[in-house]
C-alpha positions in Angstrom: 10.5 8.8 0.4 9.3 7.0 3.4 8.7 10.6 5.5 6.6 11.5 2.1 4.6 8.5 1.7 3.2 8.0 5.5 2.5 11.6 5.1 0.6 11.0 2.4 -1.4 8.3 3.5 -2.4 9.2 7.5 -5.7 10.5 7.7 -8.2 10.6 10.8 -10.2 7.0 9.9 -6.8 4.7 10.6 -3.7 4.6 12.2 -0.6 4.3 10.4 2.1 2.0 11.5 5.1 0.7 10.6 7.0 1.8 7.5 9.8 -0.4 5.7 12.4 0.2 3.1 13.3 -2.9 2.6 12.3 -6.2 1.6 14.0 -7.4 5.1 12.0 -4.6 6.9 8.8 -5.5 5.4 8.7 -9.2 6.6 9.5 -8.0 10.2 7.1 -5.5 10.3 3.9 -7.8 8.5 4.9 -10.8 11.5 4.6 -7.8 14.2 1.0 -5.9 12.7 -2.0 -7.3 11.4 -3.0 -4.8 9.0 -5.9 -4.0 6.7 -4.1 -2.2 4.3 -1.0 -3.2 3.1 0.7 0.4 1.4 3.7 -0.8 -0.6 6.3 1.9 -2.9 6.7 0.2 -6.4 10.4 0.5 -5.3 10.6 -2.8 -2.7 9.2 -4.8 -6.1 6.7 -7.4 -6.7 8.5 -9.5 -3.7 7.0 -7.4 -1.5 3.2 -7.9 -2.8 4.0 -11.9 -2.3 4.9 -11.3 1.3 2.0 -9.2 1.9 -0.1 -12.0 0.4 1.6 -14.5 2.3 1.5 -13.0 5.7 -2.0 -11.4 5.5 -4.3 -13.1 2.8 -7.2 -10.7 3.9 -5.1 -7.5 3.5 -5.7 -5.2 0.9 -2.3 -4.3 -0.5 -1.6 -0.7 -2.6 0.7 0.1 -4.1 2.4 3.6 -4.8 3.6 2.9 -9.1 2.7 -0.1 -10.5 3.5 -3.4 -8.5 2.2 -6.5 -10.3 -0.4 -8.4 -7.8 -1.3 -5.2 -5.8 -5.2 -4.6 -5.2 -5.0 -0.9 -6.3 -2.1 2.0 -7.3 -1.4 5.0 -6.5 0.5 6.9 -9.2 1.5 9.7 -7.2 1.8 10.6 -3.5 -1.1 12.8 -3.7 -3.6 9.6 -5.2 -2.3 7.5 -1.9 -5.9 8.4 0.4 -8.0 7.4 -2.4 -6.3 4.1 -3.3 -6.1 3.4 0.1 -10.1 3.8 0.4 -10.8 2.4 -3.0 -11.9 5.8 -4.4 -12.1 5.2 -8.4 -9.2 7.7 -10.1 -11.1 10.1 -12.2 -10.4 9.8 -15.9 -11.2 6.1 -15.8 -13.3 4.1 -17.2 -17.3 4.3 -15.2 -18.3 1.3 -13.9 -20.7 -0.5 -15.5 
């Protein structure tokens, strides 16, 4: 899953670094990097969001799958880039 997530998140506009498959790996990587966006798979759970918020309170937290506390959620790997950029998902309510 991690390889597919990395492929879905890569773009010419940003550099993709890291890739944690456990909370321990995530904590080590958060101590190393200064990310603007932190992409978290729902399998890591809400503790991953709390770790991200504690270490990088200004970073945008995007989840793949539903995790409480994320700034944006991608329902599938195909939606990852749009969620990172903050592009609303189609079919949702129109902004007021």
